[in-house]
FIROVEX-10044 format. One record per residue (C-alpha): residue number from 0; x, y, z. Coordinates in steps of 0.001 Angstrom, whole numbers. Layout:
<nodes>
k_px_py_pz
NUM_X_Y_Z
...
</nodes>
This chain:
<nodes>
k_px_py_pz
0_63608_-68785_-137499
1_66789_-70863_-137566
2_67706_-69272_-140963
3_67235_-65792_-139370
4_69354_-66690_-136367
5_72014_-68075_-138764
6_72079_-64747_-140681
7_72348_-62424_-137568
8_76210_-62634_-137470
9_76276_-61794_-141179
10_73827_-58865_-140669
11_75834_-57691_-137689
12_78929_-57823_-139649
13_77489_-55857_-142477
14_76283_-53267_-140053
15_79482_-53196_-138110
16_81830_-53027_-141098
17_80867_-49446_-142193
18_80967_-48367_-138513
19_84394_-49905_-138209
20_85648_-48292_-141381
21_84223_-44964_-140298
22_85922_-45403_-136931
23_89185_-46342_-138620
24_88862_-43350_-140892
25_88313_-41056_-137921
26_91382_-42485_-136289
27_93482_-42174_-139382
28_92150_-38646_-139926
29_92969_-37770_-136304
30_96487_-39183_-136680
31_97075_-37466_-140039
32_95545_-34188_-138659
33_98072_-34212_-135891
34_100869_-34606_-138456
35_99708_-31949_-140790
36_102272_-29171_-141374
37_101888_-25738_-139820
38_100297_-23089_-142110
39_102874_-20533_-141597
40_103734_-20578_-145264
41_100185_-19423_-145956
42_99287_-17367_-142965
43_102616_-15403_-143444
44_102762_-15884_-147164
45_106155_-14867_-148599
46_106056_-15937_-152182
47_109330_-16791_-153902
48_110032_-13957_-156158
49_112967_-13778_-158701
50_115901_-11366_-158644
51_114974_-8712_-161113
52_117447_-6504_-162920
53_116270_-3197_-164183
54_117604_-383_-166361
55_117974_3135_-164814
56_114759_4130_-166787
57_112715_1235_-165396
58_112920_-1386_-168099
59_113263_-5071_-167120
60_116626_-6480_-168274
61_116594_-9869_-166713
62_115249_-12200_-164107
63_116934_-14948_-162124
64_115400_-17642_-160093
65_113647_-20909_-160623
66_110292_-19352_-160253
67_109299_-16279_-162240
68_106678_-14575_-160175
69_105123_-11118_-160142
70_102951_-10921_-157015
71_99671_-9190_-157658
72_97231_-8478_-154830
73_93726_-9822_-155252
74_92294_-6349_-155432
75_94438_-5719_-158536
76_93480_-8915_-160330
77_90654_-8105_-162798
78_87310_-9517_-161617
79_86657_-11211_-165058
80_89791_-13285_-164598
81_88821_-14293_-161109
82_85398_-15241_-162140
83_86640_-17187_-165201
84_89108_-19146_-163014
85_86414_-20027_-160524
86_83927_-21046_-163282
87_86425_-23440_-164704
88_88318_-24786_-161642
89_85950_-24413_-158639
90_82459_-22958_-159242
91_81390_-23635_-155595
92_84572_-21979_-154152
93_82777_-19370_-152025
94_80293_-21882_-150456
95_82326_-25066_-149879
96_84439_-25691_-146808
97_87530_-26814_-148558
98_86095_-30038_-150072
99_83367_-29955_-152669
100_81374_-33131_-151888
101_78883_-32444_-154608
102_81763_-32089_-157080
103_83248_-35364_-155966
104_79855_-37121_-156514
105_79491_-35585_-159995
106_83086_-36639_-160823
107_82504_-40185_-159564
108_79349_-40492_-161715
109_81092_-39105_-164724
110_84096_-41463_-164369
111_81707_-44468_-164125
112_79945_-43380_-167246
113_83108_-42210_-169152
114_86037_-44309_-167832
115_88297_-43117_-170654
116_87840_-39368_-169827
117_88361_-39233_-166107
118_87596_-36046_-164143
119_89005_-34831_-160840
120_87118_-32906_-158135
121_89916_-30962_-156374
122_88935_-27532_-155132
123_91173_-24573_-155467
124_91863_-24905_-151715
125_92905_-28543_-152232
126_95114_-27576_-155158
127_96769_-24926_-153054
128_97371_-27487_-150238
129_98991_-29869_-152733
130_101065_-27222_-154377
131_102351_-25781_-151049
132_102839_-28802_-148885
133_102424_-32147_-150743
134_103596_-34152_-153785
135_101628_-35139_-156871
136_101643_-38810_-156049
137_98329_-40471_-156600
138_97973_-42342_-153264
139_95068_-42629_-150743
140_97108_-41178_-147890
141_98184_-38158_-149981
142_94620_-37510_-150929
143_93502_-37756_-147281
144_96288_-35289_-146308
145_95201_-32957_-149122
146_91484_-32980_-148049
147_92266_-32389_-144378
148_94868_-29663_-145233
149_92188_-28009_-147326
150_89806_-27988_-144383
151_92535_-26699_-142056
152_93337_-23915_-144556
153_89687_-22917_-144793
154_89609_-22558_-140966
155_92605_-20307_-140878
156_92342_-18114_-143947
157_89575_-16181_-145677
158_88372_-17137_-149092
159_89967_-13955_-150436
160_93399_-14876_-148882
161_93164_-18408_-150366
162_92364_-17212_-153809
163_95011_-14439_-153767
164_97692_-16983_-152774
165_96441_-19532_-155339
166_96494_-17027_-158183
167_100027_-15943_-157422
168_101467_-19401_-156459
169_100268_-21868_-159057
170_102696_-22975_-161777
171_101475_-22090_-165201
172_104377_-23385_-167340
173_107403_-21681_-168927
174_108706_-21110_-165372
175_105856_-18709_-164803
176_104251_-18927_-161351
177_101062_-17023_-160829
178_98805_-15349_-163375
179_100703_-12054_-163288
180_103968_-13704_-164403
181_102123_-15901_-166934
182_100400_-12863_-168583
183_103845_-11216_-169036
184_105453_-14459_-170198
185_102916_-15439_-172756
186_101453_-12171_-173861
187_103936_-9482_-172729
188_101243_-7480_-170882
189_99800_-6907_-167355
190_96647_-8627_-166216
191_94401_-5637_-166720
192_95281_-5634_-170458
193_94271_-9247_-171157
194_91567_-9927_-173795
195_88858_-12478_-173282
196_90671_-15009_-175460
197_93952_-14543_-173552
198_92112_-14923_-170169
199_90656_-18272_-171443
200_94212_-19445_-172386
201_95508_-18659_-168920
202_92505_-20068_-167133
203_92912_-23286_-169005
204_96512_-23855_-168022
205_96062_-25190_-164427
206_94643_-28409_-165900
207_98153_-29307_-167375
208_100518_-26307_-167789
209_103147_-28366_-169654
210_100990_-29961_-172286
211_98857_-26924_-172773
212_101697_-24418_-173061
213_100585_-22061_-175899
214_104216_-21476_-177031
215_105083_-25220_-177409
216_101614_-26558_-178203
217_99492_-23801_-179814
218_96876_-26251_-181148
219_96347_-27905_-177801
220_96095_-24554_-176174
221_93527_-23412_-178671
222_91381_-26468_-178108
223_91517_-25972_-174382
224_90687_-22318_-174875
225_87559_-23305_-176786
226_86477_-25525_-173786
227_87044_-22676_-171393
228_85141_-20176_-173534
229_82301_-22625_-173811
230_82206_-22912_-170038
231_82238_-19210_-169529
232_79393_-18757_-171882
233_77501_-21562_-170208
234_77555_-19877_-166873
235_76723_-16512_-168253
236_80068_-14735_-167782
237_80201_-13957_-171498
238_77755_-14266_-174290
239_77907_-16922_-177055
240_78803_-14161_-179501
241_81725_-12978_-177376
242_82910_-16631_-176990
243_82787_-17140_-180809
244_84663_-13820_-181442
245_87389_-14854_-178857
246_87785_-18221_-180596
247_88160_-16573_-184036
248_90716_-13916_-182973
249_94288_-14799_-183826
250_96288_-15562_-180702
251_99463_-13509_-180494
252_101621_-15479_-178162
253_104881_-13965_-177229
254_107996_-16004_-178014
255_109729_-16794_-174667
256_112801_-14737_-174073
257_116040_-16651_-173911
258_118342_-16313_-170975
259_120183_-13778_-173033
260_118490_-10527_-173781
261_119248_-6853_-174352
262_121649_-6727_-171425
263_122666_-10385_-170924
264_126249_-10004_-169815
265_125480_-6962_-167666
266_122583_-8781_-166006
267_124843_-11792_-165215
268_127340_-9419_-163703
269_124643_-8081_-161389
270_123401_-11622_-160470
271_126885_-12755_-159508
272_127198_-9546_-157222
273_123828_-10183_-155630
274_124632_-13837_-154845
275_127980_-12775_-153373
276_126133_-10277_-151157
277_122970_-12232_-150143
278_123632_-15864_-150969
279_121149_-18142_-152502
280_118285_-16042_-151043
281_119038_-13558_-153797
282_116951_-15809_-156045
283_113793_-15919_-153959
284_113661_-12561_-151882
285_112159_-10563_-154708
286_115108_-8189_-154936
287_114995_-5534_-157524
288_118343_-4171_-158729
289_118365_-953_-160609
290_121414_-538_-162794
291_122923_2591_-164332
292_122156_1211_-167940
293_119876_3225_-170209
294_117615_842_-172059
295_117610_2623_-175473
296_121396_3063_-175423
297_121842_-539_-174355
298_119556_-1816_-177069
299_121284_315_-179723
300_124738_-1040_-178630
301_123575_-4603_-178762
302_121798_-4249_-182078
303_124792_-2421_-183674
304_127242_-4990_-182466
305_125148_-7944_-183719
306_124674_-6164_-187075
307_128430_-5661_-187467
308_129105_-9340_-186665
309_126399_-10471_-189158
310_127941_-8270_-191822
311_131370_-9662_-191067
312_129995_-13190_-191299
313_128295_-12400_-194587
314_131750_-11728_-196050
315_132948_-15228_-194983
316_132432_-18433_-197105
317_129400_-20674_-196281
318_130626_-23337_-193776
319_127693_-25710_-194348
320_124968_-26789_-191980
321_125404_-26792_-188166
322_123988_-30409_-188154
323_121999_-32779_-190163
324_119029_-34813_-188726
325_116960_-37756_-189900
326_113396_-36713_-191002
327_111064_-39650_-190175
328_107989_-40225_-192371
329_105603_-40455_-189393
330_104356_-36911_-188578
331_104463_-37407_-184697
332_108053_-38724_-184832
333_108986_-35899_-187296
334_107644_-33339_-184669
335_109776_-34920_-182088
336_112856_-34884_-184311
337_112361_-31157_-185119
338_111818_-30340_-181439
339_115083_-32038_-180534
340_116926_-30200_-183340
341_115667_-26789_-182270
342_116428_-27533_-178577
343_120038_-28394_-179552
344_120275_-25380_-181984
345_118040_-22637_-180410
346_117324_-19357_-182050
347_119920_-16731_-181376
348_117769_-13614_-181318
349_116881_-12673_-184913
350_119275_-15356_-186212
351_116658_-18167_-186572
352_117323_-21916_-186642
353_115774_-23780_-189583
354_115568_-27298_-190800
355_115717_-28037_-194493
356_112521_-30055_-195366
357_112606_-30161_-199200
358_115073_-29199_-201865
359_114840_-29129_-205625
360_116357_-27031_-208472
361_113616_-24447_-208072
362_113078_-24041_-204362
363_114066_-24910_-200771
364_111519_-25343_-198063
365_112657_-24962_-194532
366_110792_-24926_-191207
367_111501_-22556_-188294
368_111300_-23332_-184625
369_107780_-21902_-184325
370_106454_-24171_-187090
371_106403_-21552_-189846
372_107707_-22621_-193232
373_110017_-20560_-195380
374_110767_-20943_-199070
375_114071_-19843_-200673
376_114432_-19369_-204336
377_116910_-17991_-206919
378_120361_-17051_-205817
379_119662_-18109_-202251
380_119655_-21756_-203439
381_123246_-21836_-204597
382_124898_-22653_-201232
383_122226_-25274_-200492
384_122780_-27361_-203740
385_124696_-30218_-202087
386_122728_-30342_-198898
387_120278_-33082_-197846
388_116935_-32652_-196147
389_117389_-32473_-192452
390_120206_-29957_-192546
391_120118_-27531_-189741
392_120742_-23954_-191059
393_120409_-20305_-190016
394_118136_-17744_-191525
395_118066_-14010_-191095
396_115138_-11697_-192143
397_115987_-8538_-193931
398_113515_-6187_-195550
399_110749_-8835_-195131
400_112912_-11392_-197033
401_114577_-14463_-195546
402_118235_-14941_-196297
403_120590_-17786_-195595
404_123051_-16875_-192897
405_125314_-18613_-190351
406_126272_-18052_-186708
407_128997_-15415_-186461
408_132349_-16845_-185135
409_133644_-13483_-184169
410_132895_-11791_-180834
411_132755_-8216_-179751
412_132054_-5794_-177018
413_130613_-2358_-176422
414_130960_-108_-173312
415_129658_3408_-172892
416_130074_5524_-169850
417_129158_8891_-168402
418_132679_10398_-168350
419_131918_12580_-165405
420_130499_9922_-163041
421_131727_6588_-164517
422_128113_5281_-164617
423_127951_2523_-167300
424_125177_3417_-169796
425_125613_396_-172066
426_127592_-2892_-171705
427_127385_-5561_-174364
428_129794_-8452_-173576
429_129438_-10539_-176662
430_127376_-11715_-179668
431_124916_-13933_-177598
432_124948_-14874_-173940
433_123272_-18153_-174628
434_126269_-19092_-176862
435_129085_-17655_-174730
436_128887_-16376_-171236
437_132406_-14969_-171260
438_132087_-11134_-170875
439_134391_-9616_-173517
440_133713_-6091_-172205
441_135295_-6759_-168855
442_137315_-9938_-169238
443_138837_-9890_-172707
444_142426_-8676_-172642
445_143281_-7746_-176222
446_145833_-5668_-178079
447_144478_-2080_-178532
448_146623_-1412_-181560
449_146540_2285_-182694
450_143752_3049_-180219
451_146698_3111_-177657
452_148517_5996_-179420
453_146699_8927_-177779
454_148393_7982_-174418
455_151772_8228_-176056
456_150924_11602_-177573
457_149685_12674_-174205
458_152991_11769_-172585
459_154892_13842_-175099
460_152583_16847_-174584
461_153449_16669_-170856
462_157103_17202_-171844
463_156415_20139_-174063
464_154968_18633_-177248
465_152189_20418_-179157
466_150026_19856_-182306
467_152730_21258_-184560
468_155692_19232_-183237
469_157445_17700_-186272
470_158282_13947_-186035
471_160037_11816_-188545
472_157845_9387_-190532
473_160733_7678_-192321
474_160996_3896_-192104
475_162376_2623_-188803
476_164439_-515_-188275
477_165760_-1846_-185026
478_167548_-5287_-185374
479_165104_-7733_-186799
480_162143_-5453_-186137
481_161072_-3403_-189116
482_157523_-2112_-188537
483_155659_-317_-191246
484_152845_2234_-191636
485_149476_663_-192382
486_149041_2481_-195723
487_152635_1707_-196745
488_153405_5401_-197298
489_156257_7332_-195605
490_157061_11052_-195408
491_160047_13010_-194125
492_158136_14382_-191193
493_154595_14982_-189949
494_153122_17203_-187232
495_151462_15444_-184295
496_148089_16584_-185486
497_148767_14991_-188931
498_150380_11839_-187627
499_147623_10997_-185230
500_144906_11823_-187676
501_146525_9465_-190199
502_147509_6930_-187562
503_151203_6875_-188594
504_153128_4169_-186840
505_156605_5494_-187561
506_155788_8815_-185715
507_154389_7070_-182642
508_157488_4763_-182468
509_159873_7713_-182568
510_157902_9516_-179890
511_158113_6425_-177733
512_161809_6166_-178366
513_162337_9861_-177414
514_160260_9411_-174163
515_161711_5927_-173409
516_159397_2875_-173086
517_159493_3006_-169311
518_158181_6657_-169134
519_155566_5943_-171862
520_154311_2756_-170104
521_154069_4461_-166729
522_152239_7351_-168220
523_149656_5021_-169787
524_149145_3433_-166340
525_147744_6753_-165201
526_144724_6061_-167436
527_144007_2837_-165603
528_145837_503_-168086
529_147660_-2187_-166140
530_151425_-1469_-166428
531_152579_-5033_-166234
532_150393_-5891_-169228
533_152226_-3420_-171440
534_155568_-4365_-173084
535_158631_-2632_-172006
536_159973_-1902_-175480
537_159210_97_-178557
538_156344_-2138_-179711
539_154393_-424_-176894
540_153876_2424_-179420
541_151822_179_-181639
542_149467_-1047_-178847
543_150908_-4585_-178473
544_150007_-4692_-174786
545_146684_-5992_-173287
546_143668_-4004_-172228
547_139935_-4612_-171821
548_137171_-2618_-173534
549_136103_-1340_-170189
550_139534_-120_-169360
551_139745_1676_-172647
552_136356_3374_-172087
553_137568_4656_-168677
554_140940_5728_-170160
555_139339_7753_-172890
556_136863_9228_-170371
557_139851_10848_-168853
558_140303_13095_-171888
559_136665_14095_-171816
560_136693_14811_-168033
561_139431_17318_-167702
562_141928_14681_-166697
563_139838_12996_-164059
564_139712_9239_-164615
565_136262_7791_-163516
566_135816_4256_-162041
567_133047_2458_-163887
568_130094_1268_-161815
569_126843_-577_-162773
570_124550_-1107_-159740
571_122738_1988_-158536
572_120383_566_-155749
573_118827_-2656_-154504
574_115183_-2855_-153242
575_113532_-5593_-151373
576_110080_-7204_-152416
577_108357_-4281_-150600
578_110203_-1660_-152528
579_112389_-578_-149653
580_115871_482_-150684
581_118242_-1842_-148720
582_121439_-622_-150527
583_122349_2585_-152454
584_125493_3123_-154366
585_128019_5841_-153502
586_129589_6594_-156885
587_133374_6326_-156703
588_135134_9652_-157010
589_137155_10180_-160169
590_140991_10156_-159797
591_143158_13026_-161179
592_145167_11001_-163700
593_146547_13894_-165853
594_146215_17595_-165799
595_143176_19337_-167366
596_145414_21100_-169759
597_146973_17797_-170954
598_143497_16267_-171456
599_142382_19272_-173390
600_145429_19363_-175702
601_145250_15624_-176360
602_141534_15820_-177042
603_142240_18488_-179715
604_144355_15994_-181575
605_141607_13467_-181218
606_139115_15996_-182660
607_141275_16211_-185759
608_141193_12386_-186115
609_137334_12599_-185902
610_137070_15475_-188375
611_139727_14743_-190995
612_141420_11489_-190089
613_140731_7848_-189863
614_137664_8507_-187663
615_136089_11111_-189967
616_133293_8707_-190819
617_132061_9088_-187226
618_131441_12748_-187664
619_129874_12142_-191032
620_127509_9451_-189756
621_126316_11504_-186860
622_126425_14892_-188421
623_128272_16341_-185366
624_131481_18241_-184932
625_131930_17740_-181216
626_133397_14194_-181398
627_136814_12893_-180524
628_138096_9434_-181171
629_140670_6964_-182524
630_140497_3806_-184564
631_142609_768_-183751
632_143589_-2140_-185930
633_146365_-4572_-184852
634_148759_-6538_-187034
635_146965_-8816_-189563
636_143642_-7182_-188506
637_143355_-9498_-185466
638_141667_-6901_-183248
639_139442_-3994_-184454
640_138720_-990_-182191
641_137126_2319_-181978
642_137245_4474_-178854
643_135842_7918_-178702
644_133805_10430_-176822
645_131743_13511_-176676
646_131569_15805_-173634
647_128616_13775_-172175
648_129443_10171_-173221
649_132513_7932_-173950
650_132480_4596_-175609
651_134815_1790_-176616
652_134120_-976_-179176
653_136144_-4087_-179802
654_135716_-6878_-182437
655_137812_-9957_-182781
656_137759_-13818_-182692
657_137854_-15416_-179210
658_141047_-17265_-180283
659_143017_-14522_-181958
660_143172_-14792_-185755
661_142755_-12314_-188638
662_139365_-10891_-189211
663_140302_-10490_-192878
664_142965_-8550_-194706
665_140532_-5746_-195507
666_138953_-5409_-192116
667_139846_-2444_-189959
668_138679_-703_-186756
669_137247_2086_-188958
670_135226_-385_-191019
671_134073_-2789_-188321
672_134101_-1022_-184925
673_133587_2534_-185790
674_130015_2022_-187198
675_129049_237_-184027
676_130182_3185_-181914
677_128419_5607_-184155
678_125130_3767_-184045
679_125279_3563_-180314
680_126259_7230_-179954
681_123337_8249_-182289
682_120998_7132_-179559
683_123177_8195_-176552
684_123478_11729_-177916
685_120012_12157_-179178
686_118801_15581_-178257
687_122235_16681_-176985
688_123489_20005_-178344
689_127006_20278_-179885
690_129341_20696_-176943
691_132998_21021_-177771
692_135431_20736_-174788
693_136477_24063_-173329
694_140088_24789_-172307
695_140964_25032_-168610
696_141152_28588_-167170
697_144943_28374_-166489
698_148101_26571_-167547
699_147643_27030_-171355
700_148657_29635_-173883
701_147116_30039_-177250
702_149093_31194_-180244
703_146991_31481_-183270
704_144972_28279_-183485
705_147462_26311_-181492
706_147680_25506_-177696
707_150831_25252_-175586
708_151677_24661_-171993
709_152346_28206_-170690
710_155857_27230_-169648
711_156597_25773_-173033
712_155049_28486_-175288
713_157088_29654_-178218
714_160625_28445_-178643
715_160543_26355_-175497
716_157993_23816_-176997
717_159410_20622_-178632
718_159824_21504_-182328
719_160981_18206_-183842
720_161796_14557_-183076
721_164052_12537_-185373
722_163867_15032_-188107
723_167219_15716_-189978
724_168462_19279_-189596
725_171666_21239_-190307
726_174701_20491_-188135
727_174375_22448_-184873
728_177070_24933_-183803
729_179669_23803_-181292
730_177655_25007_-178373
731_174021_24026_-177816
732_171719_26871_-178968
733_169105_28425_-176698
734_165742_26581_-176799
735_167261_23113_-176601
736_164960_20714_-174696
737_166261_17456_-173295
738_163766_14772_-172308
739_164807_13269_-169042
740_166576_9924_-169483
741_167533_10528_-173111
742_171088_10888_-174377
743_170271_13024_-177368
744_168423_16392_-177107
745_165214_17190_-178961
746_165904_20541_-180544
747_163583_23520_-181098
748_163607_26159_-183734
</nodes>
């Protein structure tokens, strides 16, 4: 009896302790419940959705925002994907109240029996609570908050709402949030196109989206896929045969797009504009910006420019590896070293980074960023002879064969416009946005060279010049300045048509001298070229001022658009996350820069350039006879240009080094820039009939095949400039034309 009495306090304590702990737990739960956050973020769910930039024909050009998310309503998420997710993550989802007590018991038992392979028991509701409101810290208080939040969520939302938010909110790696974004990110397809194997990959990601990323860790992802498929077969969602077939099917994981893409610089231009208008919310509001760009034309422009820069680089000497790394013997350390190398030297589109693994006199073995190995043999080995394993190189695939290459040092730009409206149809600002964010299309002020000459000819036409005006082509010297023709050939005189077609410098200099540099410069300003960036001397004739490719495209559009100079524009409309248009562009009205008759007569000279002159290759490549254009190559081939148009499209192409230096003594605008323009126009003009420009209804007179201003027809037109002729009689003959501001007259026949 005494022993029993002595034990009563102990028994009482043992009975009281659980009651005390329960009471304490209830008190803590009450306190924590009172401090739980409001569920507005769920009851009024507004998912962070990125800023999306689209082409005019509905193709995605770029996304901006920390979270890539494509919200998909639950009704549009395929039922097999929903069922697979629940089977793997929360099989009792539709029956529990937020916390799966049975699952907790099973997890505890498993963890006791298998302490090295721990399991959790968080429901989808708990995961949602953690993702939306809590951190990932493994503490008791956080777990209590998570459980209580899950219960609160279950009391305020339906199961369907919880599942819909979860499937659109959860992080699945690679900056993809939600299954819609992940399907696009990893497989390049919408949810309803996923295969069983792809569903298993995605459903396996919530366990650890970083370590199971199928792009970075394909083997881990495949092992997790096998586990998921086994689970789906075990619960009867698929058959064992279907699971086996899915395991055996090759997994075609899409390589993640770099920040740069088809319209990298244009998309960045849009991003900056949206942030200026809407602030940081531009990254989360789900805005969709539709541009004026046409996807096929934009793609063609980018591809053509990259090809030209690769070809230019191919003509340069091999500069050696970009870096050299140590190759550890340990396989795990080797993988880490390679990962670091590829992170420091990422792929630049089709220009792949590769690390040299082995080299002997017969073959070189290199590994690419995706783990594939490439073997080079024969002539491809010569540049590698003195390299050591670990060299970081560049490879380019051509006709299913890998070739040693190197990153182009030159840059370039392509701009195409609708000449009637100014809508930008293609804008490529450089070789690769990941390498250089500077937009050469809009920001690079470079010398236009001979591409500037049509503005000088246009100024002369305004004074009475015509295609047959004769101008001296003899050598010109002024003080220490002794310019020369590019071909080194000189003639007594050439007509305007001949001189522009052959890009004769002496002729353009004498026209500028006759006009006066001030008048010539002011006339060029009518085309939108900044007057203060053009020299006030005779070198103006050779395009020694500064222009951007976008300015040149707008300027040449003036000739295609009856003298109306369009203002380029890029953004057509902005829509919110619900698809409502919140801003619509009002295209700027073109400005009358020159007369329609001047535009037509100058365009006829440019047609001759494209048919029989320095730009004849354009007509040959495209098989069209309704093209107009002019090449441009500056001194020492520092800048290479081609600017040209057809009635429905105008384009400007520039290629040069960021820090001006010679592209090579044999490089020209016709050889470098013209093929880029032609390749772009081949797509832009696909299906377009031949449409030569038509003359305006008034202001011109046609004599034979030649056009004149009506008031200058016949003997009143300028006949010659700088051409030696017999001594005139004492009094000036009829037909003499004096250009304003000139001391000496320009005589006519």
